[in-house]
C-alpha positions as a Markdown table, in Angstrom:
| # | Residue | x | y | z |
|---|---|---|---|---|
| 1 | Met | -19.8 | -88.0 | -111.2 |
| 2 | Met | -21.2 | -90.7 | -109.6 |
| 3 | Val | -23.8 | -89.8 | -106.1 |
| 4 | Ser | -23.3 | -91.9 | -103.2 |
| 5 | Lys | -26.6 | -93.6 | -102.3 |
| 6 | Gly | -28.1 | -92.6 | -99.7 |
| 7 | Ile | -26.0 | -88.9 | -100.3 |
| 8 | Glu | -29.8 | -86.8 | -100.7 |
| 9 | Asp | -30.9 | -88.0 | -96.6 |
| 10 | Ile | -28.1 | -86.4 | -95.4 |
| 11 | Asp | -28.9 | -83.7 | -92.7 |
| 12 | Ile | -27.1 | -80.7 | -93.5 |
| 13 | Arg | -29.1 | -78.7 | -91.1 |
| 14 | Met | -27.4 | -76.3 | -88.4 |
| 15 | Pro | -27.1 | -78.8 | -85.2 |
| 16 | Arg | -28.7 | -77.9 | -82.4 |
| 17 | Asp | -25.7 | -77.2 | -80.5 |
| 18 | Val | -24.0 | -74.3 | -82.7 |
| 19 | Tyr | -26.4 | -72.2 | -82.0 |
| 20 | Asn | -26.4 | -69.3 | -79.9 |
| 21 | Ile | -27.8 | -70.7 | -76.5 |
| 22 | Gly | -27.0 | -67.4 | -74.1 |
| 23 | Asn | -23.3 | -68.7 | -73.3 |
| 24 | Asp | -21.2 | -67.5 | -76.5 |
| 25 | Ile | -22.3 | -63.6 | -75.9 |
| 26 | Pro | -19.8 | -61.5 | -77.1 |
| 27 | Thr | -19.2 | -60.5 | -73.0 |
| 28 | Phe | -17.8 | -57.2 | -74.1 |
| 29 | Asn | -20.7 | -53.9 | -74.9 |
| 30 | Ala | -20.5 | -50.4 | -75.3 |
| 31 | Tyr | -23.2 | -47.5 | -74.6 |
| 32 | Leu | -23.3 | -43.9 | -75.4 |
| 33 | Thr | -25.7 | -42.0 | -73.6 |
| 34 | Ala | -25.9 | -38.6 | -74.0 |
| 35 | Ile | -28.2 | -35.7 | -72.1 |
| 36 | Ile | -29.0 | -32.7 | -72.6 |
| 37 | Arg | -29.9 | -29.2 | -69.5 |
| 38 | Asp | -31.6 | -25.5 | -71.1 |
| 39 | Ser | -30.1 | -22.8 | -69.5 |
| 40 | Glu | -31.9 | -23.5 | -67.0 |
| 41 | Gly | -30.1 | -26.9 | -66.2 |
| 42 | Lys | -34.1 | -29.1 | -67.0 |
| 43 | Val | -33.0 | -32.2 | -68.4 |
| 44 | Val | -34.6 | -31.6 | -72.0 |
| 45 | Lys | -33.4 | -35.1 | -73.7 |
| 46 | Val | -32.1 | -38.4 | -72.2 |
| 47 | His | -29.9 | -40.6 | -75.2 |
| 48 | Arg | -28.9 | -43.9 | -75.3 |
| 49 | Gln | -27.5 | -46.0 | -78.1 |
| 50 | Arg | -24.9 | -48.6 | -78.1 |
| 51 | Ser | -21.9 | -47.8 | -79.5 |
| 52 | Arg | -20.2 | -50.2 | -82.1 |
| 53 | Ser | -17.3 | -48.6 | -83.6 |
| 54 | Pro | -13.1 | -48.4 | -82.8 |
| 55 | Thr | -11.5 | -47.3 | -85.2 |
| 56 | Ser | -9.1 | -48.6 | -87.5 |
| 57 | Asn | -6.2 | -46.7 | -85.0 |
| 58 | Phe | -7.5 | -48.5 | -81.7 |
| 59 | Ile | -7.5 | -51.6 | -83.6 |
| 60 | Leu | -4.2 | -51.5 | -84.2 |
| 61 | Leu | -2.9 | -50.0 | -81.3 |
| 62 | Met | -4.4 | -53.0 | -79.6 |
| 63 | Leu | -2.2 | -56.0 | -81.6 |
| 64 | Pro | -0.3 | -57.5 | -79.0 |
| 65 | Ile | 3.6 | -58.0 | -79.2 |
| 66 | Thr | 4.0 | -61.1 | -80.7 |
| 67 | Tyr | 1.6 | -59.9 | -83.3 |
| 68 | Phe | 5.2 | -57.6 | -84.3 |
| 69 | Thr | 7.7 | -59.9 | -83.6 |
| 70 | Asn | 5.9 | -62.9 | -85.6 |
| 71 | Thr | 5.5 | -60.6 | -88.6 |
| 72 | Asn | 8.6 | -59.0 | -87.9 |
| 73 | Ser | 6.2 | -55.2 | -89.6 |
| 74 | Ser | 4.6 | -52.1 | -87.8 |
| 75 | Val | 1.3 | -50.9 | -88.7 |
| 76 | Thr | 0.3 | -47.5 | -89.7 |
| 77 | Ile | -1.5 | -44.6 | -86.8 |
| 78 | Lys | -3.3 | -41.4 | -88.4 |
| 79 | Asn | -3.8 | -38.9 | -86.3 |
| 80 | Thr | -6.4 | -36.4 | -86.7 |
| 81 | Gly | -4.5 | -34.1 | -88.9 |
| 82 | Gly | -4.3 | -36.8 | -91.5 |
| 83 | Ser | -0.2 | -36.9 | -90.7 |
| 84 | Thr | 0.9 | -40.6 | -89.9 |
| 85 | Tyr | 3.5 | -42.8 | -87.3 |
| 86 | Asn | 5.3 | -45.9 | -88.0 |
| 87 | Tyr | 4.0 | -48.0 | -84.8 |
| 88 | Arg | 6.4 | -51.2 | -83.8 |
| 89 | Pro | 6.8 | -51.5 | -80.2 |
| 90 | Ala | 9.4 | -54.1 | -79.3 |
| 91 | Ile | 11.0 | -55.5 | -76.3 |
| 92 | Asn | 14.6 | -54.1 | -76.7 |
| 93 | Gly | 15.9 | -50.8 | -75.7 |
| 94 | Asn | 15.8 | -49.0 | -78.3 |
| 95 | Ala | 11.7 | -50.1 | -79.1 |
| 96 | Gln | 9.5 | -46.9 | -78.6 |
| 97 | Ala | 6.0 | -48.2 | -76.9 |
| 98 | Ile | 3.1 | -47.1 | -74.9 |
| 99 | Ser | 4.2 | -46.8 | -71.6 |
| 100 | Tyr | 2.3 | -47.4 | -68.8 |
| 101 | Pro | 1.5 | -46.2 | -66.2 |
| 102 | Asn | 2.0 | -42.0 | -67.4 |
| 103 | Asn | -0.5 | -38.7 | -67.4 |
| 104 | Gln | 0.3 | -36.0 | -68.9 |
| 105 | Asn | 4.4 | -34.7 | -67.2 |
| 106 | Asn | 5.6 | -38.4 | -68.2 |
| 107 | Ser | 6.2 | -39.5 | -71.6 |
| 108 | Pro | 1.6 | -39.7 | -71.6 |
| 109 | Thr | -0.3 | -41.3 | -73.5 |
| 110 | Tyr | -3.9 | -40.5 | -72.3 |
| 111 | Leu | -7.4 | -39.7 | -72.5 |
| 112 | Leu | -7.5 | -35.6 | -73.9 |
| 113 | Met | -11.1 | -35.5 | -75.1 |
| 114 | Ile | -14.8 | -36.6 | -75.8 |
| 115 | Gln | -15.0 | -34.8 | -79.4 |
| 116 | Val | -18.5 | -33.3 | -81.5 |
| 117 | Gly | -19.9 | -32.8 | -84.3 |
| 118 | Ser | -21.8 | -32.2 | -87.4 |
| 119 | Gly | -21.2 | -34.1 | -89.7 |
| 120 | Thr | -21.1 | -38.2 | -90.3 |
| 121 | Gln | -19.0 | -40.6 | -91.6 |
| 122 | Ser | -20.2 | -44.0 | -93.6 |
| 123 | Asn | -17.4 | -46.4 | -92.3 |
| 124 | Pro | -16.6 | -45.7 | -88.9 |
| 125 | Tyr | -13.3 | -48.2 | -88.9 |
| 126 | Asn | -11.6 | -46.1 | -91.5 |
| 127 | Ala | -12.1 | -42.7 | -89.4 |
| 128 | Tyr | -9.1 | -40.9 | -88.6 |
| 129 | Ser | -11.3 | -37.3 | -87.4 |
| 130 | Leu | -14.7 | -36.4 | -87.2 |
| 131 | Ala | -16.3 | -35.1 | -90.5 |
| 132 | Ser | -16.7 | -31.7 | -88.9 |
| 133 | Pro | -15.9 | -31.4 | -85.4 |
| 134 | Thr | -17.3 | -28.4 | -83.3 |
| 135 | Ala | -14.3 | -26.3 | -82.1 |
| 136 | Asn | -14.1 | -25.6 | -78.1 |
| 137 | Gly | -15.5 | -21.5 | -77.5 |
| 138 | Ser | -17.9 | -19.4 | -77.5 |
| 139 | Gly | -18.8 | -18.0 | -80.5 |
| 140 | Ala | -20.9 | -19.2 | -83.3 |
| 141 | Gly | -21.7 | -22.6 | -83.6 |
| 142 | Gln | -19.2 | -23.5 | -81.3 |
| 143 | Leu | -19.4 | -25.5 | -77.7 |
| 144 | Ile | -17.1 | -25.0 | -74.6 |
| 145 | Tyr | -15.4 | -28.0 | -73.2 |
| 146 | Gly | -15.3 | -29.4 | -70.1 |
| 147 | Gln | -12.1 | -31.2 | -69.1 |
| 148 | Pro | -12.9 | -35.6 | -69.5 |
| 149 | Ser | -13.8 | -37.4 | -66.1 |
| 150 | Ile | -12.3 | -40.6 | -65.6 |
| 151 | Pro | -12.9 | -43.5 | -62.8 |
| 152 | Ser | -9.5 | -44.1 | -60.6 |
| 153 | Asn | -11.3 | -47.4 | -60.7 |
| 154 | Ile | -13.5 | -50.1 | -62.8 |
| 155 | Thr | -16.6 | -51.2 | -60.8 |
| 156 | Val | -16.7 | -54.5 | -60.2 |
| 157 | Ser | -20.2 | -56.3 | -59.5 |
| 158 | Gly | -20.5 | -59.8 | -59.1 |
| 159 | Ser | -19.4 | -61.0 | -62.7 |
| 160 | Glu | -19.7 | -57.5 | -64.0 |
| 161 | Ala | -17.2 | -54.9 | -64.9 |
| 162 | Tyr | -17.4 | -51.9 | -66.3 |
| 163 | Phe | -16.1 | -47.6 | -66.4 |
| 164 | Thr | -18.3 | -44.9 | -67.8 |
| 165 | Ile | -16.0 | -41.4 | -69.1 |
| 166 | Ser | -18.0 | -38.0 | -69.2 |
| 167 | Gln | -17.7 | -34.4 | -70.7 |
| 168 | Ala | -19.6 | -32.2 | -70.8 |
| 169 | Phe | -20.1 | -29.2 | -72.9 |
| 170 | Asn | -21.7 | -25.4 | -72.4 |
| 171 | Asn | -23.5 | -23.7 | -75.4 |
| 172 | Asn | -23.2 | -20.0 | -74.7 |
| 173 | Ser | -22.5 | -19.9 | -78.9 |
| 174 | Gly | -26.4 | -17.3 | -78.7 |
| 175 | Ser | -27.8 | -20.6 | -80.7 |
| 176 | Thr | -28.7 | -24.1 | -80.9 |
| 177 | Ile | -26.1 | -26.2 | -81.9 |
| 178 | Thr | -26.6 | -30.4 | -83.2 |
| 179 | Ile | -24.6 | -33.1 | -82.8 |
| 180 | Thr | -24.5 | -35.9 | -85.1 |
| 181 | Glu | -21.0 | -37.4 | -84.8 |
| 182 | Val | -18.4 | -38.4 | -81.4 |
| 183 | Gly | -15.3 | -39.7 | -80.9 |
| 184 | Ile | -13.0 | -40.1 | -78.5 |
| 185 | Ile | -9.3 | -38.8 | -78.8 |
| 186 | Val | -5.8 | -39.8 | -76.9 |
| 187 | Arg | -2.9 | -38.3 | -77.5 |
| 188 | Ile | -0.6 | -40.9 | -78.2 |
| 189 | Gln | 3.5 | -40.3 | -77.3 |
| 190 | Thr | 5.5 | -43.2 | -77.3 |
| 191 | Ile | 9.0 | -43.7 | -75.4 |
| 192 | Ser | 11.7 | -46.1 | -75.6 |
| 193 | Val | 12.2 | -48.1 | -73.2 |
| 194 | Ser | 15.8 | -46.5 | -72.3 |
| 195 | Gly | 14.1 | -43.2 | -72.4 |
| 196 | Ser | 16.2 | -42.3 | -75.1 |
| 197 | Ser | 13.7 | -41.3 | -77.2 |
| 198 | Ser | 10.3 | -40.7 | -78.0 |
| 199 | Thr | 8.3 | -39.9 | -80.6 |
| 200 | Asn | 4.6 | -37.4 | -80.4 |
| 201 | Phe | 2.0 | -38.8 | -82.3 |
| 202 | Gly | -0.8 | -36.5 | -81.4 |
| 203 | Gln | -4.5 | -36.6 | -81.4 |
| 204 | Val | -5.5 | -39.9 | -82.3 |
| 205 | Leu | -9.5 | -40.9 | -82.6 |
| 206 | Val | -9.6 | -44.2 | -81.4 |
| 207 | Trp | -13.3 | -44.5 | -81.0 |
| 208 | Tyr | -15.7 | -42.9 | -83.5 |
| 209 | Asp | -20.1 | -43.1 | -83.3 |
| 210 | Val | -22.6 | -41.2 | -85.7 |
| 211 | Leu | -25.4 | -40.4 | -83.5 |
| 212 | Ser | -28.9 | -42.3 | -84.5 |
| 213 | Ser | -31.3 | -39.6 | -84.1 |
| 214 | Ser | -29.3 | -35.7 | -84.4 |
| 215 | Ile | -29.0 | -34.2 | -80.4 |
| 216 | Ser | -29.2 | -30.3 | -80.5 |
| 217 | Ile | -28.3 | -28.6 | -77.6 |
| 218 | Pro | -29.9 | -24.8 | -76.8 |
| 219 | Asn | -28.4 | -21.7 | -76.4 |
| 220 | Gly | -26.6 | -22.0 | -72.4 |
| 221 | Gly | -27.5 | -24.8 | -72.2 |
| 222 | Thr | -25.5 | -28.1 | -71.5 |
| 223 | Leu | -24.5 | -30.9 | -73.1 |
| 224 | Val | -22.7 | -33.9 | -70.9 |
| 225 | Ile | -21.5 | -37.6 | -73.2 |
| 226 | Tyr | -21.2 | -40.2 | -71.0 |
| 227 | Tyr | -19.1 | -43.3 | -73.0 |
| 228 | Thr | -19.7 | -46.9 | -70.7 |
| 229 | Phe | -17.3 | -50.1 | -71.4 |
| 230 | Met | -18.6 | -52.9 | -70.1 |
| 231 | Val | -17.8 | -57.0 | -69.4 |
| 232 | Asn | -20.3 | -59.1 | -69.2 |
| 233 | Pro | -23.6 | -57.3 | -68.8 |
């Protein structure tokens, strides 16, 4: 095969104008913060890490309605119990979709809890439940789950916007509890436009993180988990 003269002189290095110069850095970031206090309320550890792990459930639920229209298909959502549900929103009276706005009293889809556990999973994208969730209670190996805190508004400062959800956990188990994984669980219920039919998907894991280092909550101590989602940080 003949090669044109001079082809060996062509500069195939990456052009400078396609390098990341700071203007095209992804503008969305998520952060996980855990604050541990002992039985006297003294902060004994602060753990921070970047959160990078939306699950398959989250990605599928974020697909635009045009995807379902153009592909004439549905996607499968798996709840924490392993049960699967077809999800196919559409603009017609019989199709079921996630309603908005809503609350616990109106065909609800809402944040159920931040859940913690003592296991790990190598592929968070495929996670549909925590590997070893810590139960809610005061028995051995359990934590008392508080209610999740959700802001009423998104905070905007200049070009930056963010919101933080949080949840507290109390350790009355009688011994130290170690945490290695954290997830965000929502309750999903779809409803038709006419309101004549609905489907309860149950508890669905939409975000999952393995902690970069384990954290331990002493007996009588508390843990507060904060998830901050930020645009243009």
